[in-house]
C-alpha positions in Angstrom: 180.7 -146.8 -59.6 179.4 -144.2 -57.2 175.8 -145.2 -56.3 173.7 -142.8 -54.4 170.1 -143.8 -53.7 167.9 -140.9 -52.7 164.7 -139.7 -51.0 162.3 -137.3 -52.6 159.7 -135.2 -50.8 156.4 -134.1 -52.4 153.7 -131.8 -51.3 150.3 -133.4 -51.7 150.9 -134.9 -55.1 150.4 -138.5 -56.1 153.4 -140.8 -56.6 155.9 -139.2 -54.2 156.8 -136.1 -52.3 158.2 -132.7 -53.4 159.5 -129.7 -51.5 159.2 -126.3 -53.0 160.3 -123.1 -51.2 163.1 -120.5 -51.3 164.7 -121.9 -48.1 164.2 -125.5 -49.3 162.9 -126.9 -45.9 162.9 -130.8 -46.0 160.4 -133.1 -44.4 160.6 -136.8 -43.3 158.7 -139.2 -45.5 158.6 -143.0 -45.8 160.9 -144.6 -48.4 159.4 -144.5 -51.9 158.9 -147.7 -53.9 158.3 -145.8 -57.1 160.9 -143.1 -57.5 160.0 -140.5 -59.9 163.0 -138.1 -60.1 166.5 -139.2 -60.8 169.9 -138.5 -62.5 172.4 -140.9 -63.7 175.7 -140.4 -65.6 179.3 -139.4 -65.0 181.1 -136.6 -63.3 184.5 -136.6 -65.1 185.1 -140.4 -65.3 183.2 -141.2 -62.1 179.8 -142.7 -62.5 177.0 -141.5 -60.2 173.3 -142.2 -59.7 170.8 -140.1 -57.7 167.5 -141.8 -57.3 164.8 -139.8 -55.6 163.1 -141.8 -53.0 166.1 -143.5 -51.3 168.9 -142.7 -48.8 167.9 -139.3 -47.6 168.0 -137.5 -50.9 165.2 -135.1 -52.0 163.8 -133.3 -55.0 163.5 -129.7 -54.2 161.8 -126.9 -56.3 161.9 -123.2 -55.8 161.2 -120.0 -57.5 164.0 -117.4 -57.7 164.2 -113.8 -59.1 167.4 -112.6 -60.6 167.5 -108.9 -61.9 163.7 -108.9 -61.9 163.5 -112.0 -64.1 161.9 -115.2 -62.8 164.1 -118.3 -62.6 162.5 -121.7 -62.4 164.6 -124.1 -60.4 164.9 -127.7 -59.2 167.5 -129.5 -57.2 168.1 -133.2 -56.6 170.3 -133.6 -53.5 171.3 -136.0 -50.8 173.3 -133.4 -48.9 176.7 -134.5 -50.1 176.0 -134.5 -53.8 173.4 -132.5 -55.7 172.5 -131.4 -59.2 170.6 -128.1 -59.7 169.0 -126.9 -62.8 167.8 -123.3 -63.3 165.7 -122.1 -66.3 165.5 -118.4 -66.9 162.2 -117.0 -68.0 161.8 -115.5 -71.5 159.3 -113.5 -73.5 159.7 -110.6 -71.0 157.8 -108.2 -73.2 154.8 -110.4 -73.5 152.6 -110.2 -70.4 151.1 -113.5 -69.0 152.8 -115.7 -71.6 152.8 -119.4 -71.0 156.2 -120.6 -69.9 155.6 -124.2 -70.2 154.3 -123.9 -73.8 157.2 -121.6 -74.8 160.1 -123.8 -73.6 162.2 -125.0 -76.6 163.4 -128.6 -76.9 167.1 -127.4 -77.2 168.4 -124.9 -74.6 171.5 -122.7 -74.5 173.6 -122.4 -71.4 173.7 -118.9 -69.8 177.0 -117.2 -69.4 178.3 -114.6 -67.0 179.5 -111.6 -68.8 183.0 -110.1 -68.5 182.0 -106.8 -70.1 179.0 -104.5 -69.3 175.7 -105.3 -71.1 174.9 -101.6 -71.1 176.6 -98.3 -70.3 174.3 -95.5 -69.2 176.1 -92.3 -70.2 175.3 -88.6 -70.1 177.1 -88.2 -73.5 174.7 -90.7 -75.1 171.8 -88.1 -75.0 171.3 -86.2 -78.3 171.1 -82.9 -76.3 174.1 -83.7 -74.1 175.5 -80.2 -74.8 172.8 -78.6 -72.7 173.1 -81.2 -69.8 175.3 -80.4 -66.8 175.1 -83.9 -65.3 172.9 -87.0 -64.9 172.3 -88.9 -61.7 171.4 -92.5 -62.5 169.3 -94.8 -60.2 168.8 -98.4 -61.1 165.9 -100.4 -59.2 166.0 -97.8 -56.4 169.8 -98.2 -55.8 172.3 -95.6 -54.9 172.6 -92.7 -57.4 175.6 -92.9 -59.8 176.8 -89.7 -61.5 177.0 -89.4 -65.3 178.1 -93.0 -66.3 176.8 -96.3 -64.9 177.5 -99.8 -66.1 175.0 -102.7 -66.0 176.7 -106.0 -66.1 174.0 -108.6 -66.1 171.0 -109.4 -68.3 167.6 -108.4 -66.6 164.6 -106.1 -66.6 165.6 -102.9 -64.9 163.8 -99.7 -63.8 166.3 -96.9 -64.7 165.7 -93.4 -63.6 167.7 -90.5 -64.8 167.7 -87.2 -62.9 169.1 -84.7 -65.4 170.4 -81.2 -64.4 170.6 -78.8 -67.3 173.1 -76.0 -68.0 170.7 -73.4 -66.4 170.2 -75.3 -63.1 166.8 -76.6 -63.9 166.2 -80.4 -63.6 163.8 -83.2 -64.4 163.6 -86.9 -63.9 162.5 -89.7 -66.2 162.2 -93.3 -65.5 161.9 -96.3 -68.0 161.9 -100.0 -67.9 164.9 -101.5 -69.8 165.0 -105.1 -71.1 168.7 -106.0 -71.4 170.1 -109.3 -72.6 166.6 -110.7 -73.4 164.9 -110.8 -76.8 162.4 -108.1 -77.6 159.7 -109.3 -79.8 158.6 -105.8 -80.9 159.9 -102.4 -80.4 159.3 -98.8 -81.3 160.5 -95.2 -80.6 158.6 -92.1 -79.7 159.1 -89.3 -82.2 157.8 -85.8 -81.7 157.7 -82.3 -83.2 156.8 -79.1 -81.2 156.3 -75.9 -83.1 156.6 -72.2 -81.9 152.9 -72.0 -81.2 152.9 -75.0 -78.9 151.3 -77.5 -81.2 152.7 -81.0 -80.6 152.8 -83.9 -83.0 153.9 -87.3 -81.8 154.0 -90.8 -83.4 155.4 -94.2 -83.0 158.4 -94.8 -85.2 159.8 -98.1 -86.6 157.3 -100.4 -84.8 158.7 -103.6 -86.5 155.5 -105.5 -85.7 151.9 -104.7 -86.6 150.2 -102.6 -83.9 146.8 -103.4 -82.4 146.4 -100.4 -80.2 148.2 -97.2 -79.0 147.2 -95.2 -75.9 148.7 -91.7 -75.5 149.1 -90.0 -72.1 150.2 -86.5 -71.4 151.3 -85.9 -67.8 149.6 -89.2 -66.8 146.3 -88.1 -68.3 144.8 -90.3 -71.1 144.5 -88.1 -74.2 144.1 -90.2 -77.4 144.0 -93.6 -79.1 144.9 -92.2 -82.5 148.0 -93.5 -84.3 149.4 -90.0 -84.4 148.9 -87.6 -81.5 148.0 -84.0 -82.3 148.0 -81.8 -79.2 147.6 -78.0 -79.4 148.6 -75.2 -77.2 151.1 -77.1 -75.0 152.3 -74.9 -72.2 156.0 -73.9 -71.8 156.5 -76.3 -68.9 158.1 -79.7 -69.2 155.6 -82.5 -69.9 155.7 -86.3 -69.7 154.6 -87.9 -72.9 153.8 -91.6 -72.8 152.8 -94.2 -75.4 151.4 -97.6 -74.4 151.6 -99.8 -77.4 150.0 -103.3 -77.7 151.2 -105.2 -80.7 149.4 -108.0 -82.5 151.9 -110.6 -81.4 151.1 -110.0 -77.7 154.0 -107.7 -76.9 153.0 -104.7 -74.6 155.5 -101.9 -74.0 155.2 -98.5 -72.5 157.7 -95.8 -73.4 157.8 -92.1 -72.2 159.8 -89.0 -72.8 159.9 -85.5 -71.5 158.9 -82.7 -73.9 160.4 -79.3 -73.3 157.4 -76.8 -73.9 159.9 -73.9 -73.8 161.7 -75.1 -76.9 165.1 -74.7 -75.1 166.3 -78.2 -75.9 165.7 -79.5 -72.4 163.8 -82.6 -73.5 164.7 -86.1 -72.3 164.4 -89.0 -74.8 162.9 -92.3 -73.8 165.7 -94.2 -71.9 165.1 -97.5 -73.8 167.5 -96.4 -76.6 170.2 -97.8 -74.2 168.7 -101.3 -74.9 170.4 -101.4 -78.3 174.0 -101.6 -77.4 176.1 -104.5 -78.8 176.2 -106.7 -75.6 172.5 -105.7 -74.8 171.5 -107.8 -77.8 172.4 -111.2 -76.3 169.6 -113.5 -75.7 169.1 -115.2 -72.3 165.5 -116.3 -72.9 165.0 -119.8 -71.4 168.7 -120.3 -70.9 169.9 -123.0 -68.6 172.3 -123.0 -65.7 173.5 -126.2 -64.1 175.1 -126.4 -60.7 177.0 -129.3 -59.1 177.6 -129.4 -55.4 179.9 -132.0 -54.2 181.4 -132.3 -50.7 180.9 -128.6 -50.0 182.3 -127.3 -53.3 179.8 -125.5 -55.7 180.5 -125.7 -59.5 178.4 -123.7 -61.9 178.0 -123.8 -65.7 177.8 -120.1 -66.2 181.4 -119.3 -65.4 182.9 -121.6 -68.1 182.4 -121.8 -71.8 179.5 -124.2 -72.6 179.0 -122.9 -76.2 179.4 -126.4 -77.6 177.1 -128.1 -75.0 173.4 -128.2 -75.0 170.5 -129.4 -72.9 167.9 -131.6 -74.8 164.4 -132.0 -73.4 162.9 -135.3 -74.4 159.6 -134.9 -72.6 157.8 -132.4 -70.5 154.7 -133.5 -68.5 152.5 -132.1 -65.8 153.2 -133.7 -62.4 151.2 -131.8 -59.8 151.3 -128.8 -57.4 153.8 -128.1 -54.7 153.2 -126.6 -51.2 153.2 -123.0 -52.6 150.5 -123.8 -55.2 153.0 -123.8 -58.2 152.5 -126.2 -61.0 155.4 -128.8 -61.0 156.4 -130.3 -64.3 158.5 -133.4 -64.8 161.3 -133.0 -67.4 163.2 -135.8 -69.0 166.5 -134.4 -70.4 170.0 -135.3 -71.5 172.7 -132.8 -70.3 176.4 -132.4 -71.2 177.9 -129.5 -69.3 181.2 -128.1 -68.1 181.0 -126.6 -64.6 183.6 -124.6 -62.8 184.3 -124.1 -59.1 182.7 -120.7 -58.2 185.5 -120.0 -55.9 188.2 -120.7 -58.5 190.0 -123.1 -56.5 189.2 -126.6 -57.7 189.0 -126.1 -61.4 186.3 -127.6 -63.6 184.3 -130.8 -63.9 182.7 -132.4 -66.9 179.0 -133.6 -66.5 177.1 -136.0 -68.7 173.9 -137.4 -67.4 170.3 -138.4 -68.1 167.7 -137.1 -65.8 164.0 -136.9 -64.9 163.8 -133.6 -63.1 161.1 -131.6 -61.2 160.7 -127.8 -62.0 158.1 -125.6 -60.4 156.5 -123.1 -62.7 153.8 -120.7 -61.5 150.3 -120.8 -63.0 149.4 -117.7 -65.1 
């Protein structure tokens, strides 16, 4: 039996010591007589035990961001052996949601994708026949011409600079939620007649609406359910609808209206959210990493569809050095993990744990 007794460091909380930071700096602390965090089980057929509070092992917590989504993380490590648990955020379309109150008791493992989650294509626009080319920019990155693939779930700012057949151009930016559940949705529909009278409305809202705010060229114009705007000039105009739903979802969508009626409008880019792979759900998914003798194994590069993480108890523990709330999770975990370098194959993990996770206060 492999017996690893461990130290844990806490930041100004009773009952032990906890470290929380992105760089995971450790501090020297006296040996704990009342270990709080631990993991005990098997790696393949080898038994292991990590007890926080003994033999130079620590419980670390940290906040990460992956593709603009928060990841709540903890790691129990003695340097040679460590177990890391990452919990992806969820409810991305509900501002200021309570993470700790939203965590399910059963969690699904995240999985790296082998196909694009979304393909941004010039040909997907309904007026593609009047578009010369599209320059895509995602999260301020380098422009990509006409077709761009997004390969990971996340929340992205996507900008499309569109050059039309006559050489004129315009740019539209939208926030796309890909690979996470959308708890309400809608589309902007509009009609513009020859006299410049615009009618716009929210189509297929799916959930009851509490409030709509309409903006034209960044100027607030109405809170009516249907926007009526007369004498629109023949220029291009940015039409935006900010919608608050009764279930707490808040989303803003915008499009470019072509006042000249020459077909040079740009539909709201969030229609790219509805592709096949874009409908996967990573809300509150789990990722487990094993680090052993310098080799890193991860659960997201191997099939864990038959494995689950069960939370038996979640209780408040204290605050860490960064002021984040720390929660103590009791869980049972069965997971397959694979060497991220593809050299040492896979390992099977089965263990019970009491783990520390840092989650920011709302």
